[in-house]
C-alpha distance (Angstrom), angle and dihedral (degrees) to the residues before:
residue distance angle dihedral
M1 . . .
R2 3.77 . .
N3 3.79 116.5 .
K4 3.80 107.1 -122.2
A5 3.79 89.0 -147.7
D6 3.84 87.7 65.2
R7 3.77 93.3 63.4
P8 3.80 113.1 118.0
D9 3.79 120.7 -105.5
T10 3.81 108.4 -90.5
G11 3.77 93.7 -154.2
L12 3.79 90.0 -120.7
P13 3.80 117.1 140.4
P14 3.81 121.0 -98.5
G15 3.76 114.7 -92.1
E16 3.76 135.8 -144.7
G17 3.78 105.4 -18.2
D18 3.75 150.2 16.0
V19 3.80 123.2 -57.8
N20 3.80 107.8 -91.0
Q21 3.78 95.3 -166.4
S22 3.81 98.1 50.4
P23 3.82 120.5 126.5
Y24 3.79 88.0 -119.0
R25 3.79 91.1 62.7
A26 3.79 90.9 51.3
A27 3.80 90.6 49.1
W28 3.82 90.6 47.7
Q29 3.79 92.7 52.3
E30 3.80 91.7 51.0
R31 3.81 87.2 67.0
L32 3.79 93.8 55.9
G33 3.77 120.8 103.1
P34 3.82 122.8 -104.0
D35 3.82 94.8 -101.5
A36 3.80 92.3 52.9
R37 3.80 92.7 46.6
A38 3.81 90.6 48.4
L39 3.80 91.3 52.6
L40 3.81 91.6 47.8
A41 3.80 88.9 52.5
E42 3.82 90.5 51.2
D43 3.80 90.1 47.7
E44 3.78 90.8 55.5
R45 3.80 91.2 43.4
Y46 3.80 96.5 55.4
F47 3.81 104.5 29.1
L48 3.77 124.5 70.5
R49 3.76 106.5 -110.0
Q50 3.79 119.1 -114.0
S51 3.77 140.1 165.1
L52 3.82 117.0 -83.0
S53 3.82 91.3 18.2
T54 3.79 106.5 54.3
P55 2.91 123.1 97.6
C56 3.78 93.4 21.8
L57 3.77 117.7 -133.9
N58 3.80 98.3 -127.1
A59 3.81 142.9 -30.0
L60 3.79 118.8 -97.5
A61 3.78 127.7 -144.3
G62 3.80 100.8 177.2
A63 3.80 148.0 -1.1
S64 3.79 128.4 -161.5
G65 3.78 133.3 158.4
S66 3.79 110.5 -30.3
R67 3.82 95.1 -18.8
I68 3.77 140.4 79.7
A69 3.81 124.4 -162.0
D70 3.79 127.8 -150.5
M71 3.79 128.8 -144.9
D72 3.80 91.2 -96.8
G73 3.79 91.8 60.5
R74 3.81 97.1 -104.7
E75 3.80 118.2 139.8
Y76 3.77 126.6 -149.0
L77 3.76 132.9 -168.3
D78 3.79 101.2 -122.1
F79 3.80 111.6 -137.8
H80 3.81 90.1 160.8
G81 3.79 110.1 51.6
N82 3.80 92.1 155.1
S83 3.83 82.9 -90.5
V84 3.83 92.4 -77.0
H85 3.80 98.5 108.0
Q86 3.80 106.3 81.3
L87 3.80 86.4 139.8
G88 3.78 95.8 33.3
F89 3.78 120.8 -112.9
A90 3.82 123.8 -41.7
H91 3.79 94.7 0.1
P92 3.83 106.5 -166.4
A93 3.81 93.7 -127.6
V94 3.80 92.6 54.1
V95 3.80 93.9 43.8
A96 3.82 90.9 48.9
A97 3.81 91.7 48.9
L98 3.80 90.7 50.5
Q99 3.80 93.2 48.5
H100 3.80 92.5 48.2
Q101 3.78 92.4 48.2
L102 3.81 92.2 48.5
E103 3.79 88.9 58.4
E104 3.81 94.9 43.8
L105 3.83 104.8 39.4
S106 3.79 120.4 -16.5
F107 3.81 99.2 -179.5
S108 3.78 137.0 15.4
P109 3.80 121.2 -162.0
R110 3.78 109.1 -126.3
R111 3.81 97.1 -109.2
Y112 3.82 92.1 60.2
A113 3.78 128.0 76.8
N114 3.78 119.7 -132.1
R115 3.79 130.3 -166.8
A116 3.81 96.9 -124.2
A117 3.80 93.8 54.6
V118 3.79 93.7 45.8
N119 3.81 91.3 48.3
L120 3.80 92.0 51.8
A121 3.81 93.0 47.2
K122 3.80 89.9 50.3
A123 3.80 93.0 47.8
L124 3.80 92.6 49.7
V125 3.80 97.8 48.2
E126 3.81 91.7 44.3
S127 3.80 91.7 53.7
A128 3.81 98.3 38.3
P129 3.82 125.6 91.1
E130 3.80 106.9 -67.9
P131 3.82 102.6 -102.8
L132 3.82 91.5 59.2
G133 3.79 106.9 88.5
K134 3.81 106.4 146.5
A135 3.80 132.1 61.4
L136 3.78 140.5 -164.8
F137 3.80 125.5 -175.1
A138 3.80 132.7 -142.4
P139 3.82 135.4 177.6
G140 3.82 93.1 -110.0
G141 3.79 145.0 12.9
T142 3.80 94.8 -108.1
L143 3.80 89.9 56.9
A144 3.79 90.9 48.3
V145 3.81 89.0 53.0
G146 3.80 88.1 53.1
M147 3.81 90.1 52.2
A148 3.80 90.1 50.9
L149 3.81 91.1 52.4
K150 3.81 90.7 50.2
L151 3.79 92.8 47.9
A152 3.81 91.1 50.4
R153 3.81 89.6 54.1
Y154 3.79 93.6 48.9
A155 3.80 93.3 45.2
T156 3.81 97.8 47.0
G157 3.80 103.9 26.8
R158 3.82 87.4 -129.5
F159 3.79 131.8 105.9
K160 3.81 107.3 -161.6
T161 3.79 122.8 105.1
V162 3.77 133.9 -169.2
S163 3.80 117.4 -148.1
F164 3.78 138.1 154.7
W165 3.76 134.5 -90.7
D166 3.82 112.4 -116.4
S167 3.81 91.0 28.0
F168 3.80 124.6 126.8
H169 3.80 125.2 -148.4
G170 3.81 102.1 158.9
A171 3.79 139.2 -61.4
S172 3.83 104.4 -93.3
L173 3.81 118.0 106.2
D174 3.80 94.4 -101.8
A175 3.81 91.7 45.9
V176 3.81 95.0 48.3
S177 3.79 88.7 47.6
I178 3.78 90.4 64.9
G179 3.80 93.5 31.1
G180 3.76 120.7 88.9
E181 3.80 104.8 -147.6
A182 3.80 110.3 119.7
L183 3.80 91.8 -151.0
F184 3.81 92.0 65.7
R185 3.81 97.7 40.0
Q186 3.79 102.6 46.9
G187 3.78 120.6 103.4
V188 3.82 100.2 -2.0
G189 3.79 98.2 107.0
P190 3.81 128.9 -129.1
L191 3.78 114.4 7.1
L192 3.80 132.0 -159.7
P193 3.81 111.0 -48.0
G194 3.77 118.2 -119.5
A195 3.81 95.6 29.9
V196 3.79 102.5 141.0
H197 3.81 120.6 -173.4
V198 3.80 133.0 -156.9
P199 3.82 131.1 -174.3
P200 3.81 114.3 -83.1
P201 3.81 120.4 -106.2
E202 3.80 93.5 -112.4
P203 3.81 130.0 115.9
G204 3.78 110.9 -99.3
R205 3.82 93.5 14.3
C206 3.79 101.8 57.1
I207 3.80 134.2 92.9
H208 3.84 86.5 -71.4
P209 3.83 100.2 47.0
K210 3.82 93.6 -177.6
E211 3.79 94.7 51.1
T212 3.79 112.8 98.6
D213 3.81 98.7 176.6
C214 3.79 112.9 72.7
G215 3.80 90.3 -166.1
R216 3.79 94.1 66.6
C217 3.80 102.7 58.8
G218 3.82 100.3 58.9
L219 3.83 95.0 -123.9
A220 3.79 93.9 -57.2
C221 3.81 86.2 166.9
A222 3.82 90.4 63.8
E223 3.80 91.5 44.4
H224 3.79 89.4 53.6
L225 3.80 90.7 50.0
E226 3.82 89.2 51.0
Y227 3.80 89.5 51.7
V228 3.80 92.5 50.6
M229 3.81 93.3 46.0
A230 3.81 91.8 49.7
H231 3.79 93.6 49.3
E232 3.80 95.4 44.3
G233 3.79 89.6 47.2
D234 3.80 98.7 -175.2
V235 3.81 107.7 59.5
A236 3.81 116.2 154.3
A237 3.80 97.5 -162.3
V238 3.76 148.7 -8.9
I239 3.80 108.3 -135.0
A240 3.79 123.8 -167.8
E241 3.76 147.6 140.5
P242 3.81 106.3 -102.4
I243 3.82 86.7 -138.1
R244 3.78 121.9 14.8
C245 3.80 102.3 -111.7
T246 3.78 102.5 -159.1
T247 3.80 94.3 50.7
A248 3.84 98.2 28.0
S249 3.81 86.8 -129.6
P250 3.81 114.7 162.3
P251 3.80 120.6 -161.6
P252 3.81 120.2 -109.9
P253 3.82 116.0 -84.3
G254 3.78 111.9 -78.9
F255 3.79 95.3 17.3
W256 3.81 99.4 115.2
P257 3.83 95.1 44.1
A258 3.81 86.8 51.6
V259 3.81 90.8 50.0
R260 3.80 90.4 47.9
E261 3.81 89.3 56.2
I262 3.80 92.0 45.8
C263 3.81 90.6 53.2
N264 3.80 90.5 48.7
R265 3.81 92.0 51.1
H266 3.79 93.5 49.7
G267 3.81 99.1 39.8
A268 3.80 93.5 -114.7
L269 3.79 128.3 138.3
L270 3.81 123.0 -121.1
I271 3.82 113.1 -133.7
F272 3.78 119.3 -170.7
D273 3.79 116.1 -161.1
E274 3.81 106.2 -153.5
T275 3.80 95.1 163.3
A276 3.81 92.8 130.2
V277 3.81 101.8 26.2
C278 3.81 103.7 44.0
L279 3.80 132.6 112.9
G280 3.79 102.8 37.1
R281 3.79 99.2 -38.5
T282 3.83 92.1 124.4
G283 3.81 97.7 38.3
R284 3.81 93.5 -91.2
L285 3.79 124.8 77.7
F286 3.81 88.8 -117.3
A287 3.80 119.6 28.3
C288 3.80 93.6 -139.1
E289 3.81 89.0 65.7
H290 3.81 88.2 77.9
F291 3.77 95.5 60.9
G292 3.81 110.4 50.4
A293 3.79 98.4 -118.5
D294 3.79 126.3 105.3
P295 3.81 117.1 -148.7
D296 3.79 126.7 -136.5
I297 3.81 89.7 -138.1
L298 3.80 128.6 23.1
V299 3.81 125.4 -165.2
L300 3.81 120.5 -154.9
G301 3.80 130.0 -178.5
K302 3.80 147.2 128.0
G303 3.83 102.8 54.6
L304 3.80 91.7 37.1
G305 3.81 88.4 84.0
G306 3.79 93.1 51.5
G307 3.80 93.4 -119.9
V308 3.80 87.5 -70.1
F309 3.80 108.7 79.2
P310 3.85 131.3 26.3
M311 3.80 106.0 -108.9
A312 3.80 135.1 156.7
A313 3.77 136.6 165.0
M314 3.77 141.4 -158.0
L315 3.82 116.3 -149.6
A316 3.79 119.9 -165.9
R317 3.78 142.7 174.8
P318 3.82 109.9 -89.5
E319 3.81 92.1 -121.0
L320 3.82 88.1 63.8
D321 3.80 89.8 66.4
V322 3.81 88.5 105.8
A323 3.80 105.0 126.3
P324 3.82 109.2 67.1
Q325 3.79 89.2 143.6
A326 3.83 94.0 53.0
A327 3.80 134.2 78.1
L328 3.79 105.5 -121.6
G329 3.79 93.7 169.9
H330 3.79 112.4 -17.1
Y331 3.80 92.8 179.2
T332 3.79 121.7 167.5
H333 3.81 91.2 -127.9
E334 3.80 93.7 38.2
K335 3.80 94.7 124.6
S336 3.78 98.5 26.2
P337 3.81 107.7 175.0
I338 3.81 89.5 -154.8
G339 3.80 93.3 51.6
A340 3.80 90.9 44.4
A341 3.81 92.1 50.0
C342 3.80 89.9 51.7
G343 3.80 91.4 47.5
L344 3.79 92.5 49.9
A345 3.81 90.4 49.3
V346 3.82 88.9 52.4
L347 3.81 92.9 52.3
E348 3.81 92.8 45.2
T349 3.81 92.1 48.5
I350 3.79 92.9 48.1
E351 3.81 89.4 53.3
R352 3.81 96.4 41.0
E353 3.80 94.2 49.0
D354 3.83 93.9 37.5
L355 3.79 89.6 -126.7
V356 3.79 94.9 163.8
T357 3.80 90.4 63.4
R358 3.77 90.4 40.8
S359 3.81 90.9 52.0
A360 3.80 91.6 53.1
E361 3.81 93.0 47.3
S362 3.80 96.0 42.3
G363 3.79 90.8 46.3
A364 3.80 92.0 52.7
Y365 3.80 90.1 48.3
L366 3.81 94.5 49.3
L367 3.80 91.1 44.7
E368 3.80 89.9 55.4
R369 3.81 91.5 47.7
L370 3.80 91.6 50.5
Q371 3.79 93.3 46.2
A372 3.79 88.5 56.4
M373 3.82 86.7 72.8
R374 3.80 87.1 74.7
N375 3.80 89.1 68.0
D376 3.80 86.2 74.6
P377 3.85 105.1 76.7
R378 3.79 91.3 -152.6
L379 3.81 93.1 56.1
D380 3.79 93.4 38.6
A381 3.80 89.6 57.2
V382 3.83 90.5 67.3
I383 3.82 98.7 38.5
T384 3.79 119.2 93.7
D385 3.79 97.1 178.4
I386 3.79 144.0 -19.0
R387 3.80 113.7 -153.1
G388 3.75 142.3 154.6
L389 3.77 149.2 164.4
G390 3.77 113.8 -150.6
L391 3.79 108.6 -43.7
T392 3.79 94.6 -19.6
L393 3.80 103.5 97.4
A394 3.77 137.7 162.3
V395 3.79 139.4 -167.8
E396 3.80 109.8 -159.5
L397 3.79 116.8 -157.9
R398 3.78 135.4 -155.0
H399 3.78 135.2 -178.4
P400 3.81 132.1 -152.4
D401 3.82 89.1 -128.1
G402 3.80 93.5 60.2
K403 3.79 142.3 -103.6
E404 3.80 98.6 -42.3
A405 3.79 90.7 52.3
A406 3.81 89.4 49.1
R407 3.80 91.0 52.0
D408 3.78 90.4 49.1
L409 3.80 89.6 49.7
A410 3.83 92.3 51.5
D411 3.81 90.4 50.0
R412 3.80 91.6 51.5
V413 3.81 91.3 47.1
M414 3.80 91.0 53.7
Y415 3.80 93.2 54.2
A416 3.80 92.5 42.8
C417 3.81 88.4 54.7
L418 3.80 92.2 46.6
E419 3.80 88.2 54.6
R420 3.80 87.6 55.6
G421 3.80 94.6 47.5
L422 3.82 106.1 -94.4
S423 3.80 125.5 116.3
F424 3.79 122.8 -165.3
K425 3.78 140.4 145.2
T426 3.79 129.9 -99.2
S427 3.80 115.3 -144.7
H428 3.79 134.1 -169.2
G429 3.78 86.3 5.6
V430 3.80 96.1 -80.8
V431 3.81 107.3 47.7
L432 3.81 123.5 94.6
T433 3.81 103.0 -152.0
L434 3.81 118.0 -158.0
T435 3.81 120.0 -167.2
P436 3.83 110.5 161.1
P437 3.81 125.9 175.7
L438 3.80 114.7 -76.9
N439 3.81 90.8 -121.6
I440 3.80 93.9 54.8
D441 3.82 112.9 139.1
T442 3.79 126.1 -124.7
Q443 3.79 93.3 -111.5
D444 3.80 90.6 59.9
L445 3.81 91.4 45.9
D446 3.80 89.0 54.9
L447 3.78 91.0 46.7
A448 3.81 91.8 51.0
A449 3.80 93.3 48.7
D450 3.82 90.6 49.5
I451 3.81 91.2 49.2
V452 3.82 93.5 50.1
A453 3.81 90.5 51.3
A454 3.81 92.0 46.1
G455 3.81 91.8 45.4
L456 3.79 92.4 51.4
A457 3.81 91.5 48.2
H458 3.81 90.6 48.3
A459 3.80 92.1 50.1
L460 3.80 90.8 52.0
D461 3.81 90.1 50.3
H462 3.82 93.0 47.9
P463 3.81 109.3 43.3
T464 3.82 94.6 174.2
A465 3.80 135.2 53.8
């Protein structure tokens, strides 16, 4: 049997995360203590290896608030968190809700109602954009995406979808079929039929790849989508992230209202996947609220469980409740009282602590601090863009020697920042993605900005591992 690791490099760009097999990771792990290295070896011994997880970066011993701690006693500000830590880690309100629910009702078989699940469904639909009046839960965002695809088929009688290259909607076969990350699609054989892709509405990746100003092309990306929809003729849904989470890339102004009209003209549903950007992450409770277009179906996940319990939701217009005889999800933990209690605690805490406003204000502050790096000509020379929406921010790098050199630079910056106590994600090879908790304090924002600047300077001074 051929070893998949022996396949030649396709030349396609890196996908979601940092490069696990880089020399910088090996050098980083050499500095770990013996207990951490032993646990990493056990991890690789007992888990099936996979990209983005193997070898693991480090071994954790604790997580609280905005920080994680490794087995060697080092602490890191976590501006990654897999996008689950809107409230930071182990928020007291979420932990208390979980403990109370464990004592009251730990599990509810699917055919029974329970108060926690009903309360969360009510809270979500009452706070969501107005057309969304029904909910369904799942144990994870990928599964909620699958439910949305099923519902679109039942509601329209069609099976085709249009989605965007470079997008991410989960790692199951149906989710990677509509997703656009090469890493997840390569080598797995036939994918879901009818999954049509179009270029994303992002400068440098769109229908005009050399155009860097979205204001100059007259929404050619939307015109191309219209063309595809007209020629396909029987599309069930357009599915997309309202803002690309891993690169913090917003669409050009007017894009989503144009897409909403295109879907209306062609009888297709609009599905927004907010798994990673929901619940205040962008400075609004729901990311789509920034863009002037209401979806027919909205997918939420990650932070909904408070960083404690896996929890996701699909919200839909009431008139899409058309499949009572079908199994849209039918998951064992579909109405988990524990997950629902955690989700309700998240929503209540966000409201009580006004974290949506705080996210918008903190994001603007951190964006300004990061943009100050461009005052240094040496740093500015390797920065393509610094952007953000709320506490979803990105620093995109370049290098005069080309894309591979830029990817190498981003990798070195990540490890230089880890050495200084800041953890974040690299995306698309050249993007430093920063997603801190919504309740992060200003002192930690300043610390993070200083570390990114210092890490970038260090990487420029040390071009090799």
